[in-house]
ROVOFI-5720 format. One record per atom (N, C-alpha, C): atom name; residue in one letter; x, z, y. Coordinates in Angstrom, 1 decimal. Each point is the difference from the previous one (the first is absolute). Layout:
% ROVOFI-5720
CA, a, X, Z, Y .
...
This chain:
% ROVOFI-5720
N, m, -37.7, -3.1, -11.7 .
CA, m, -0.8, 1.2, 0.4 .
C, m, -0.2, -0.1, 1.6 .
N, p, -1.3, 0.6, 0.3 .
CA, p, -0.3, -0.2, 1.4 .
C, p, 1.0, 0.8, 1.0 .
N, g, 0.0, 0.0, 1.2 .
CA, g, 0.8, 0.5, 0.7 .
C, g, -0.5, 1.4, 0.6 .
N, v, -1.2, 0.3, 0.1 .
CA, v, -0.5, 1.4, 0.4 .
C, v, -1.4, 0.3, -1.0 .
N, i, -0.1, 1.3, 0.0 .
CA, i, -1.2, 0.5, -0.9 .
C, i, -0.6, 0.8, 1.3 .
N, e, -1.4, -0.3, 0.1 .
CA, e, -0.8, 1.0, 0.7 .
C, e, -0.8, 0.9, -1.1 .
N, i, 0.0, 1.3, 0.3 .
CA, i, -0.9, 0.9, -0.8 .
C, i, -0.9, 0.6, 0.9 .
N, r, -1.1, -0.2, -0.2 .
CA, r, -1.2, 0.4, 0.9 .
C, r, -0.9, 0.9, -0.7 .
N, t, -0.2, 1.2, 0.6 .
CA, t, -1.0, 0.9, -0.7 .
C, t, -1.1, 0.4, 0.8 .
N, y, -1.1, 0.4, -0.6 .
CA, y, -1.4, 0.0, 0.5 .
C, y, -0.4, 1.4, -0.3 .
N, k, -0.4, 0.8, 1.0 .
CA, k, -0.9, 1.2, -0.1 .
C, k, -1.4, -0.6, 0.4 .
N, l, -0.9, 0.1, -1.1 .
CA, l, -1.3, -0.5, 0.0 .
C, l, -1.0, 1.0, 0.4 .
N, k, -1.0, -0.5, 0.5 .
CA, k, -1.0, 1.1, 0.2 .
C, k, -0.6, 0.5, -1.3 .
N, p, -0.4, 1.3, 0.1 .
CA, p, -0.3, 0.7, -1.4 .
C, p, -1.2, -0.9, -0.7 .
N, g, 0.3, 0.0, -1.4 .
CA, g, -1.0, -0.9, -0.7 .
C, g, 0.3, -1.3, 0.1 .
N, s, 0.7, -0.6, 0.5 .
CA, s, -0.2, -1.5, 0.3 .
C, s, 1.1, -0.7, -0.8 .
N, g, 0.6, 0.6, -0.8 .
CA, g, 1.2, -0.5, -0.7 .
C, g, -0.4, -1.3, -1.0 .
N, a, -1.1, 0.5, -0.9 .
CA, a, -0.4, -1.1, -0.8 .
C, a, -0.6, -1.3, 0.9 .
N, a, -0.7, 0.0, 0.7 .
CA, a, -0.4, -0.8, 0.9 .
C, a, 1.2, -0.9, 0.4 .
N, f, 0.9, 0.6, 0.8 .
CA, f, 1.2, -0.7, 0.7 .
C, f, 0.7, -0.6, -1.2 .
N, h, 0.3, 0.6, -1.2 .
CA, h, 0.7, -0.8, -1.0 .
C, h, -0.7, -1.4, -0.4 .
N, r, -1.5, 0.1, -0.2 .
CA, r, -0.6, -1.1, -0.4 .
C, r, 0.2, -1.0, 0.9 .
N, i, -0.2, 0.3, 1.4 .
CA, i, 0.1, -0.9, 1.0 .
C, i, 1.5, -0.8, 0.1 .
N, v, 1.0, 0.9, -0.3 .
CA, v, 1.5, -0.6, -0.1 .
C, v, -0.2, -0.9, -1.1 .
N, v, -0.4, 0.4, -1.1 .
CA, v, 0.3, -0.9, -1.2 .
C, v, -0.8, -1.2, 0.3 .
N, e, -1.3, -0.2, 0.4 .
CA, e, -1.0, -0.8, -0.3 .
C, e, 0.2, -1.1, 1.4 .
N, e, 0.4, 0.5, 1.2 .
CA, e, 0.1, -0.8, 1.1 .
C, e, 1.4, 0.2, 0.7 .
N, s, 0.7, 0.9, 0.2 .
CA, s, 1.3, 0.0, 0.6 .
C, s, 0.9, -0.7, -0.7 .
N, l, 0.4, 0.7, -1.1 .
CA, l, 1.0, -0.7, -0.9 .
C, l, -0.1, -1.6, -0.1 .
N, p, -1.2, -0.6, -0.3 .
CA, p, -0.1, -1.4, -0.3 .
C, p, 0.5, -0.6, 1.5 .
N, m, -0.6, 0.5, 1.1 .
CA, m, 0.3, -0.6, 1.2 .
C, m, 1.6, 0.3, 0.3 .
N, l, 0.3, 1.1, -0.2 .
CA, l, 1.6, 0.0, 0.2 .
C, l, 0.9, -1.0, -0.8 .
N, h, -0.3, 0.0, -1.2 .
CA, h, 0.6, -1.1, -1.0 .
C, h, -0.4, -1.5, 0.7 .
N, r, -1.2, -0.4, 0.5 .
CA, r, -0.1, -1.3, 0.8 .
C, r, 0.9, -0.2, 1.1 .
N, w, 0.4, 1.2, 0.6 .
CA, w, 0.8, -0.2, 1.3 .
C, w, 1.3, 0.3, -0.4 .
N, g, 0.5, -0.2, -1.4 .
CA, g, 1.4, 0.1, -0.1 .
C, g, 0.7, 1.4, -0.2 .
N, v, -0.8, 1.0, 0.2 .
CA, v, 0.6, 1.4, 0.1 .
C, v, 0.3, 0.5, -1.5 .
N, e, 1.3, 0.5, -0.1 .
CA, e, 0.5, 0.5, -1.3 .
C, e, -0.5, 1.5, -0.3 .
N, v, -0.9, 0.2, -0.6 .
CA, v, -0.4, 1.5, -0.3 .
C, v, 0.6, 0.3, -1.2 .
N, v, 0.9, 1.0, 0.2 .
CA, v, 0.9, 0.6, -0.9 .
C, v, -0.9, 1.0, -0.8 .
N, g, -0.8, 1.0, 0.5 .
CA, g, -0.6, 1.0, -0.5 .
C, g, -1.3, 0.3, 0.8 .
N, f, -0.8, 0.8, -0.5 .
CA, f, -1.2, 0.6, 0.8 .
C, f, -0.9, 0.8, -0.9 .
N, g, -0.8, 1.0, 0.6 .
CA, g, -0.9, 0.7, -0.9 .
C, g, -0.1, 1.4, 0.6 .
N, p, -0.9, 0.8, -0.6 .
CA, p, -0.3, 1.5, 0.3 .
C, p, 1.1, 0.8, -0.5 .
N, s, 0.3, 1.1, 0.8 .
CA, s, 0.7, 1.2, -0.5 .
C, s, -0.5, 0.5, -1.2 .
N, l, 1.0, 0.3, -0.9 .
CA, l, -0.5, 0.7, -1.3 .
C, l, -0.5, 1.5, 0.2 .
N, a, 0.5, 0.4, 1.2 .
CA, a, -0.3, 1.6, 0.1 .
C, a, -1.3, -0.1, 1.1 .
N, d, -0.5, -1.1, 0.7 .
CA, d, -0.9, 0.2, 1.0 .
C, d, -0.6, -1.4, 0.1 .
N, e, -1.2, -0.3, -0.4 .
CA, e, -0.6, -1.3, 0.1 .
C, e, -0.4, -0.5, 1.4 .
N, d, 0.1, 0.9, 1.0 .
CA, d, 0.1, -0.5, 1.4 .
C, d, 1.3, -0.1, 0.6 .
N, l, 1.0, -0.1, -0.7 .
CA, l, 1.3, -0.5, 0.6 .
C, l, 0.3, -1.2, -0.7 .
N, y, 0.7, -1.1, 0.7 .
CA, y, 0.1, -1.3, -0.6 .
C, y, 1.3, -0.5, 0.6 .
N, y, 0.4, -0.9, -0.8 .
CA, y, 1.3, -0.7, 0.4 .
C, y, -0.1, -1.6, -0.1 .
N, l, 0.9, -0.5, 0.7 .
CA, l, 0.1, -1.6, 0.0 .
C, l, 1.5, -0.2, 0.2 .
N, i, 0.4, -0.9, -0.9 .
CA, i, 1.6, -0.1, 0.2 .
C, i, 0.1, -1.7, 0.0 .
N, r, 0.5, -0.3, 1.2 .
CA, r, 0.2, -1.6, 0.1 .
C, r, 1.5, -0.4, 0.2 .
N, a, 0.3, -1.2, -0.4 .
CA, a, 1.4, -0.4, 0.2 .
C, a, 0.0, -1.3, 0.9 .
N, y, 1.2, -0.1, 0.8 .
CA, y, 0.0, -1.0, 1.0 .
C, y, 1.6, -0.4, 0.1 .
N, p, 0.2, -1.4, 0.2 .
CA, p, 1.3, -0.5, 0.1 .
C, p, 0.8, 0.9, 1.1 .
N, s, -0.6, 0.4, 1.1 .
CA, s, 0.7, 0.4, 0.9 .
C, s, -1.0, 0.9, 1.1 .
N, l, 0.6, 0.8, 0.9 .
CA, l, -0.9, 0.8, 0.8 .
C, l, -0.8, -0.9, 0.9 .
N, a, 0.8, -1.0, 0.5 .
CA, a, -0.9, -1.0, 0.9 .
C, a, -1.0, -0.7, -0.7 .
N, e, 0.2, -0.5, -1.3 .
CA, e, -1.1, -0.4, -0.8 .
C, e, -1.3, 0.9, -0.2 .
N, l, 0.5, 1.5, -0.3 .
CA, l, -1.1, 0.9, -0.1 .
C, l, -0.9, -0.2, 1.2 .
N, q, 0.7, 0.3, 1.1 .
CA, q, -0.8, -0.1, 1.5 .
C, q, -0.8, -1.3, 0.0 .
N, h, 0.6, -1.1, -0.1 .
CA, h, -0.6, -1.1, 0.1 .
C, h, -1.3, -0.3, -0.9 .
N, s, 0.2, 0.4, -1.3 .
CA, s, -1.0, 0.0, -1.1 .
C, s, -1.2, 1.0, 0.4 .
N, q, 0.3, 1.1, 0.3 .
CA, q, -1.0, 1.0, 0.3 .
C, q, -0.7, -0.4, 1.3 .
N, d, 0.7, -0.4, 1.2 .
CA, d, -0.7, -0.4, 1.1 .
C, d, -0.9, -1.2, -0.3 .
N, a, 0.2, -1.1, -0.9 .
CA, a, -0.8, -0.9, -0.2 .
C, a, -1.3, 0.3, -0.7 .
N, f, 0.3, 0.9, -1.3 .
CA, f, -0.9, 0.4, -0.8 .
C, f, -1.2, 0.7, 0.7 .
N, y, 0.6, 1.1, 0.6 .
CA, y, -0.9, 1.1, 0.7 .
C, y, -0.9, -0.7, 1.3 .
N, a, 0.5, -1.1, 0.3 .
CA, a, -0.6, -0.7, 1.2 .
C, a, -1.1, -1.0, -0.4 .
N, s, 0.2, -0.3, -1.5 .
CA, s, -0.8, -1.2, -0.4 .
C, s, -1.6, 0.3, -0.2 .
N, d, -0.8, -1.1, 0.3 .
CA, d, -1.4, 0.1, -0.1 .
C, d, -0.4, 0.5, -1.7 .
N, e, 0.9, -0.6, -0.9 .
CA, e, -0.3, 0.7, -1.5 .
C, e, -0.1, 1.6, 0.0 .
N, w, 1.0, 0.3, 0.6 .
CA, w, 0.3, 1.4, 0.0 .
C, w, -1.1, 0.9, 0.8 .
N, r, 0.0, -0.4, 1.1 .
CA, r, -0.8, 0.6, 1.0 .
C, r, -1.6, -0.2, -0.2 .
N, h, -0.3, -1.0, -0.7 .
CA, h, -1.6, -0.2, -0.4 .
C, h, -0.1, 0.2, -1.6 .
N, g, 1.0, 0.4, -0.5 .
CA, g, 0.0, 0.2, -1.6 .
C, g, 0.0, 1.5, 0.0 .
N, p, 1.1, 0.6, -1.1 .
CA, p, 0.0, 1.2, -0.3 .
C, p, 0.5, 1.1, 1.2 .
N, r, 0.4, -0.5, 0.9 .
CA, r, 0.6, 1.0, 1.2 .
C, r, -0.6, 1.2, 0.2 .
N, e, -1.7, 0.0, 0.3 .
CA, e, -0.7, 1.1, 0.2 .
C, e, -0.3, 0.9, -1.1 .
N, a, -0.1, -0.5, -1.1 .
CA, a, 0.0, 0.9, -1.2 .
C, a, 1.2, 0.7, -0.3 .
N, i, 1.1, -0.5, 0.2 .
CA, i, 1.3, 0.6, -0.1 .
C, i, 0.3, 1.1, 0.9 .
N, v, -0.1, -0.4, 1.5 .
CA, v, 0.3, 0.8, 0.9 .
C, v, -0.8, 1.2, 0.2 .
N, s, -1.3, -0.3, -0.2 .
CA, s, -1.0, 1.1, 0.1 .
C, s, 0.1, 1.2, -1.0 .
N, r, 1.0, -0.1, -1.0 .
CA, r, 0.1, 0.9, -1.1 .
C, r, 1.4, 0.8, 0.1 .
N, i, 0.7, -0.5, 1.3 .
CA, i, 1.4, 0.4, 0.3 .
C, i, -0.1, 1.1, 0.8 .
N, e, 0.7, 1.2, -0.1 .
CA, e, 0.0, 1.2, 0.9 .
C, e, 1.4, -0.3, 0.7 .
N, s, 1.2, -0.3, -0.8 .
CA, s, 1.3, -0.2, 0.6 .
C, s, 0.7, -0.7, -0.9 .
N, d, 1.1, -0.7, 0.6 .
CA, d, 0.9, -0.9, -1.1 .
C, d, 1.5, 0.3, 0.7 .
N, i, 0.9, -0.2, -0.9 .
CA, i, 1.3, 0.1, 0.5 .
C, i, 0.8, -1.2, -0.7 .
N, s, 0.8, -0.8, 0.7 .
CA, s, 0.9, -1.1, -0.7 .
C, s, 1.3, 0.5, 0.0 .
N, v, 0.7, -0.4, -0.9 .
CA, v, 1.5, 0.2, -0.1 .
C, v, 0.6, -1.3, -0.5 .
N, v, 1.2, -0.3, 0.7 .
CA, v, 0.5, -1.5, -0.4 .
C, v, 1.2, 0.0, -0.1 .
N, v, 0.5, -0.2, -1.3 .
CA, v, 1.4, 0.4, -0.5 .
C, v, 0.7, -1.3, -0.3 .
N, p, 1.5, -0.3, -0.2 .
CA, p, 0.5, -0.9, -0.5 .
C, p, -0.3, -0.1, -1.6 .
N, a, -0.3, -1.1, -0.5 .
CA, a, -0.2, -0.2, -1.2 .
C, a, 1.0, 0.6, -1.0 .
N, d, 1.3, -0.3, 0.5 .
CA, d, 1.1, 0.4, -0.8 .
C, d, 0.2, 1.5, 0.1 .
N, s, -0.7, 0.7, 0.8 .
CA, s, 0.2, 1.5, 0.1 .
C, s, -0.7, 0.7, -1.1 .
N, l, -0.9, -0.7, -0.8 .
CA, l, -0.9, 0.6, -1.1 .
C, l, 1.1, -0.1, -1.1 .
N, p, -0.3, 1.3, -0.9 .
CA, p, 0.9, -0.1, -1.3 .
C, p, -0.5, -0.9, -1.1 .
N, a, 0.8, -0.6, -0.6 .
CA, a, -0.5, -0.8, -1.2 .
C, a, -0.6, 0.8, -1.0 .
N, v, -1.2, -0.6, -0.7 .
CA, v, -0.6, 0.8, -0.8 .
C, v, 0.2, -0.8, -1.5 .
């Protein structure tokens, strides 16, 4: 099991949830997979389509930082879905926890 789990939540601009989800599914997720990022879960909130979550797993906190630095600095991200994603986000919060701190399901 990976060493750390990142839980990222997004408050999206009103009415942008459906478009955001489409871009995540069609562009962002395939790119994350190409970059070797393990996506554990993602999607809109059941209670509010303009709230969204992305959960990713990494072997260590250092690997999380290294992976995200490389991904977000890449031409593929900057010239790809970056603007379509970022322009729909009002705010975001990331929480990183040890993978073994999550209860077994």
